[in-house]
BAGUVO-307152 format. One line per 3 residues: number of its first residue (from 1); their letters; for each residue x, y, z of C-alpha. Coordinates in steps of 0.02 Angstrom, whole numbers, plus 32768, in hexadecimal, padded with zeros to 4 digits. Layout:
<recs>
NUM) A) X Y Z; ... .
</recs>
This chain:
<recs>
1) MHT) D74E FB14 AF46; D759 FA6D AF97; D6D7 F9DE AF85 .
4) LPH) D6F5 F94F B019; D6DA F99E B0D1; D73A F9F2 B142 .
7) ALR) D77E F945 B196; D7BF F8FE B0ED; D805 F991 B0AF .
10) ARR) D8C8 F993 B0B3; D937 FA13 B10D; D9D3 FA4C B130 .
13) DWH) DA56 FA59 B1EA; DAB2 FAE7 B222; DB5C FA60 B1D6 .
16) GGP) DAE1 FA4D B13F; DAC2 F9C0 B14D; DA3F F944 B136 .
19) LPG) D998 F931 B19D; D932 F8A9 B181; D8C8 F8DF B0FE .
22) YRP) D82B F847 B122; D80E F82E B1EB; D7A3 F782 B1E9 .
25) SFT) D745 F77D B267; D718 F6D1 B2C8; D6A5 F686 B347 .
28) EAE) D69B F62D B3E3; D67B F587 B39F; D714 F5A8 B2FB .
31) IAQ) D797 F5E2 B367; D76C F524 B3E8; D768 F4CD B342 .
34) ARV) D827 F4F6 B317; D867 F4FE B3C7; D836 F445 B3AE .
37) LAK) D87F F414 B30C; D90F F468 B337; D91B F42D B3F0 .
40) QGR) D926 F37C B3AC; D98D F3AD B2F6; D946 F2FC B2B0 .
43) GRH) D8F6 F348 B225; D94C F377 B184; D9BE F3EC B18F .
46) AEV) D988 F46C B12F; D8DE F483 B19A; D94B F48B B234 .
49) QRA) D9A3 F518 B1F5; D8F5 F560 B1A9; D8BA F544 B25B .
52) RLA) D940 F59E B2B8; D93B F62B B23D; D88D F63D B27E .
55) ILL) D8BD F627 B336; D931 F6BC B329; D8DA F72B B2DC .
58) QEQ) D84C F712 B351; D8C5 F721 B3CF; D924 F7CB B385 .
61) PEL) D8BC F829 B320; D939 F8CD B2E1; D9CF F82E B2B7 .
64) SSP) D9FB F85A B1F7; DA0D F7CB B175; DAD0 F7CC B168 .
67) AAA) DADC F79E B23B; DA62 F71C B21E; DAA9 F6CA B194 .
70) RRL) DB52 F6C9 B20D; DAFC F68C B28E; DAAC F601 B228 .
73) GQS) DB29 F5E2 B1B2; DABD F5F9 B129; DAE9 F666 B09D .
76) LSW) DAA7 F726 B09A; DA17 F708 AFF6; D9D7 F658 B03C .
79) VRK) D9B1 F6DA B0F4; D960 F75A B08A; D8E6 F6B5 B02A .
82) WRR) D88D F668 B0BE; D88E F731 B124; D830 F77B B07D .
85) RWA) D7CF F6D0 B080; D78F F6BF B10B; D76A F795 B12A .
88) ISG) D70B F785 B080; D6AC F6C8 B08E; D6AA F677 B147 .
91) FSI) D70F F61B B192; D731 F56A B152; D7E1 F4F8 B171 .
94) KDA) D7BC F491 B0C9; D7FA F4D5 B034; D7A2 F4D3 AFA3 .
97) PRS) D77D F460 AF39; D806 F46B AE9C; D7F2 F410 ADF6 .
100) GRP) D8A6 F3D7 ADD9; D8EA F3BA AD51; D887 F36E ACAE .
103) SPF) D8CB F2A5 ACC3; D92A F296 AC04; D8CD F1D5 ABDD .
106) PAW) D81F F203 AB9F; D78E F192 ABF4; D791 F0FC AB92 .
109) MRA) D835 F0DC ABC3; D812 F0DF AC78; D78C F08E AC48 .
112) LVI) D7FC EFF3 ABEA; D867 EFC1 AC77; D7DB EFBD ACE7 .
115) AIA) D781 EF28 AC7D; D837 EEE8 AC5D; D83E EED5 AD1F .
118) CEL) D786 EEA3 AD2D; D7BA EDF2 ACAC; D81B ED69 ACC5 .
121) PSQ) D8D0 ED4C AC75; D88E ECC8 AC15; D811 ED1B ABC0 .
124) RGL) D8A7 ED7F AB8F; D911 ECF2 AB57; D982 ED17 ABDD .
127) PLS) D9FD EC92 AC3E; D9BD ECDC ACD1; D943 EC8A AD6A .
130) RHF) D8F5 ED53 ADB5; D937 EDFC AD70; D99E EE68 ADA6 .
133) ASS) D9E0 EF34 AD66; DA4B EEF6 ACEF; D9EA EE72 AC8F .
136) IRQ) D96B EF04 AC80; D9EF EF7B AC45; DA16 EEFF ABB5 .
139) VLR) D96F EEF2 AB81; D965 EF97 AB67; DA04 EF92 AB16 .
142) SEG) D9CF EF0C AAA0; D95A EF60 AA7C; D9A2 F004 AA42 .
145) VAM) D987 F053 AAE8; DA2E F0C3 AB34; DA01 F0EC ABFF .
148) SLR) DA8C F0C6 AC7C; DA6E F04F AD12; DA56 F0D3 AD9D .
151) TVQ) D9CA F113 AD3C; D978 F05F AD15; D99F F047 AE02 .
154) RIL) D936 F0CB ADEF; D89A F0A3 AD9A; D89A F02C ADFA .
157) ARD) D8A0 F073 AEBB; D829 F0F2 AE92; D7A2 F069 AE3F .
160) CLK) D7CA F004 AEE6; D7FB EF75 AE66; D891 EEED AEA4 .
163) PWR) D8A0 EE5A ADF7; D91D EE00 AE6C; D8B6 EDFD AF17 .
166) YRS) D842 ED4D AF12; D7D6 ED0C AFB1; D78D EC45 AFC0 .
169) WIH) D6C2 EC4B AF85; D645 EBAB AF75; D591 EBC4 AF4C .
172) PRD) D527 EB6E AFC4; D4D0 EAE2 AF59; D482 EA79 AFD9 .
175) PQF) D3BF EAA3 AFB1; D3A0 EAAA B058; D419 EB2F B0A2 .
178) VAK) D3AC EBBA B0DD; D33E EB33 B128; D3CA EAAB B18C .
181) AKV) D41D EB56 B1B1; D392 EBA0 B1F9; D372 EAF4 B260 .
184) ILG) D431 EAF7 B2A2; D448 EBC5 B2BA; D3AA EBA8 B332 .
187) LYE) D3E8 EB31 B39A; D47C EB98 B3D4; D3EE EC0E B405 .
190) RVW) D392 EB8A B463; D2E0 EB70 B3F5; D2C1 EABF B39B .
193) QGQ) D22F EAD0 B31A; D1FB EB76 B35A; D1F2 EB2E B416 .
196) PLD) D29A EB6B B4B9; D2E5 EAF1 B4E2; D2E3 EA9B B583 .
199) ESD) D348 EA96 B60C; D375 E9E3 B5F3; D3B6 E9F4 B541 .
202) LIV) D454 E9F9 B509; D4BC EA27 B464; D55E E9E3 B438 .
205) SAD) D5A8 EA0E B38B; D60D E983 B33D; D69C E96E B2CA .
208) EEP) D725 E900 B276; D7D9 E968 B261; D84A E8F2 B204 .
211) GTQ) D8FC E8D8 B1D6; D933 E930 B260; D9FD E90F B264 .
214) ARQ) DA86 E8E2 B2E5; DB03 E912 B2A4; DBAC E92F B2EC .
217) HQV) DC29 E9BD B306; DC7B EA4F B34F; DC1F EAC1 B3AF .
220) KPP) DC84 EB46 B403; DC25 EBBB B47F; DC1D EC68 B45C .
223) RPG) DCA2 ED01 B4A5; DCA4 EDB3 B4EF; DC95 EE15 B438 .
226) LPG) DC9B ED60 B3EC; DC0A ECED B3B5; DBFB EC49 B3BE .
229) LVE) DC3A EBD0 B33B; DBFE EB44 B2E6; DC69 EADA B270 .
232) SDY) DC1D EACD B1C3; DC6B E9F2 B1BC; DC09 E990 B21C .
235) RRC) DBF5 E8C9 B226; DB26 E888 B21A; DAF5 E806 B28C .
238) GAW) DA45 E7F3 B26A; D9A6 E835 B263; D913 E841 B2CD .
241) QYL) D85D E85B B296; D82F E8B9 B32E; D778 E8B4 B346 .
244) SAW) D70B E932 B3C7; D661 E950 B3F0; D645 EA22 B432 .
247) DVL) D5B5 EA2F B4BB; D567 EADE B492; D525 EB12 B51E .
250) KGI) D5AD EADC B592; D64F EB17 B521; D6AD EA5E B55D .
253) PWG) D6F3 E9ED B4D0; D6EC E92E B4E9; D75A E8DB B45A .
256) RCE) D7BA E849 B43D; D851 E807 B3B0; D843 E79F B337 .
259) LKT) D8A3 E736 B2B3; D83C E758 B22A; D77D E79C B20C .
262) GIA) D6E5 E72F B1E3; D62A E71C B23D; D698 E696 B2D7 .
265) AFQ) D6DD E734 B315; D658 E7C5 B2F4; D618 E73C B350 .
268) RLV) D674 E70E B3EA; D681 E7F7 B3F2; D5BC E7C6 B408 .
271) DQV) D5EC E762 B47B; D652 E79D B4DB; D5F3 E83C B4E2 .
274) MTQ) D545 E7FD B507; D55F E770 B58E; D57B E7F0 B610 .
277) EPY) D52B E887 B670; D4D7 E8FB B65A; D4CC E8B1 B599 .
280) CSA) D48A E801 B5C1; D3F7 E846 B63C; D3C9 E8EA B5BC .
283) RRV) D325 E90B B570; D385 E93F B4C7; D41C E934 B484 .
286) FWI) D431 E986 B3E6; D4C6 E95F B387; D524 E9C8 B301 .
289) VDN) D57D E996 B299; D59F E98D B1AA; D576 E92C B13B .
292) GSS) D631 E8AF B141; D617 E806 B11D; D616 E7D0 B1B5 .
295) HRG) D578 E838 B1E4; D51F E859 B14B; D451 E851 B11D .
298) HRA) D3DD E7F4 B15A; D423 E75B B1A5; D49D E7AD B1FD .
301) AER) D405 E7E7 B253; D3A6 E74C B26F; D43C E707 B2AA .
304) LEK) D47F E76A B32F; D3C3 E787 B383; D3A8 E6D4 B37A .
307) AYP) D44B E6CA B3E5; D40B E75D B44F; D358 E797 B431 .
310) NLI) D38A E834 B484; D3E0 E853 B419; D3B7 E8D0 B355 .
313) LVH) D43B E8F3 B2E8; D435 E999 B27B; D47E E9A0 B1DF .
316) TPI) D4DB EA52 B1B0; D4CB EA87 B0F3; D54E EA4A B07C .
319) HAS) D5E9 EA98 B080; D5AD EAF5 B130; D613 EACF B194 .
322) WLN) D641 EB6D B1C8; D58E EB6C B22F; D5DB EAC4 B28B .
325) QVW) D610 EB13 B333; D690 EA8A B34D; D6FB EAC1 B2C9 .
328) VFF) D715 EB67 B355; D77D EB05 B3CF; D7D0 EA91 B329 .
331) GLT) D81F EB3A B315; D854 EB6F B3C4; D8A3 EAB7 B3D9 .
334) QRK) D8F5 EAC4 B33D; D943 EB81 B397; D956 EB39 B42B .
337) VLT) D97D EA85 B412; D9CA EA6C B36B; DA20 EAEF B33B .
340) PAS) DAC3 EAF8 B345; DAD6 EA56 B39D; DB35 E9B5 B39F .
343) SRN) DB12 E918 B3D8; DB6C E858 B3B1; DAF7 E7F4 B3BE .
346) LAE) DA36 E7DC B397; DA1C E7CB B455; DA70 E863 B48D .
349) LAE) DA1C E8CC B407; D948 E881 B449; D98E E8B2 B4F5 .
352) RIL) D9A0 E95B B4E3; D907 E967 B477; D89A E8FA B4F8 .
355) AFE) D8E5 E960 B588; D8AB EA11 B554; D808 E9CF B538 .
358) ADC) D81D E9B2 B5E9; D842 EA4C B616; D7CF EA9B B5BC .
361) RSH) D741 EA40 B60E; D775 EA7B B6B6; D758 EB3C B66B .
364) PKP) D6CD EB0D B609; D693 EBAE B59B; D61F EBB3 B51D .
367) LRW) D652 EC23 B46F; D5F0 ECA3 B462; D5A0 EC91 B3BE .
370) RFT) D558 ED3E B367; D504 ECF9 B2CB; D45C ECF5 B2F6 .
373) RAD) D3AF ECD2 B255; D39F ED88 B25B; D43A ED92 B227 .
376) FEH) D443 ED0D B1A8; D388 ED54 B17E; D3EE EE0E B14B .
379) RLQ) D488 EDA8 B101; D3EE ED58 B092; D3A0 EDFC B069 .
382) ELA) D469 EE35 B035; D476 EDB3 AFB4; D3D8 EDCA AF85 .
385) A) D400 EE77 AF56 .
</recs>
């Protein structure tokens, strides 16, 4: 006596060939999902083939399994397996989870690989600055653990470990780091000491970029299909110390090239900016600077504010020049003016830099600074957690 319902019983046609024993039914939403997957063809090949089988069975319910296998280029057992699974358990494109073959390496071996990867090579007496999969395997072999290089790589990849990768990092050493950072971020939001800035208030971000070299070497322009060429051999023709003041609100630079940095050179930059409009008649001009020797501490603030009563010097925290917007402009100058570049002498280099400044002033564009005080607070909470 048959235990399956009549719709699932195996039958044979008049030729003796097998008719579909399992006839799964699909909803309109399931078929729509299958059509999208089959049409795009971007998913896994096995899932796309299952989607095509579902569409084929929906359009031709009487189609035999051998015929469906031939249409899709699949095995007969594959078609029968999915017809049976859909008829009994319902429609699903995804395959059932598989446990896979048990790993021949016990858990303690995998843990040992991770532990070695999270150490410095010097802790194991290796003459290396960073670990690689080969060096980890070398340590394993020294401890009597036989493991192939490919297995070590798989264990590292599964735990997202790349011990050969490093990035620079520095810990804030300024005890007033948070307070100073909030002051500068507040100025970028036009807020000073909890009060909104006046329309006549201005913000200037200033710093020095030392060692801007004039190099004489050959540069060839690009051609179709070929990049530009820069000769690696060059002759040094001296170096400028490039000082720049970036108007944060207007998006314009003011700079000068000096032979050396220092208090006098920075004072000349301040004089260049503060003796012209609108800075000389502004209510307040906030100068954001780092802790360089030419403008460090209270003495620099007193000296500059004595020369210009409307000037307020604001220092960034130690090792936090990323808060100073002028370095974004320095990066722009480096990419567009100084890389690659060939200058026969210092005068030609200075002329190019100042001409780029003049072009930026003719098309002012403030920076779109997106790191706000709220973002800073959120980041501090993440670090604390």
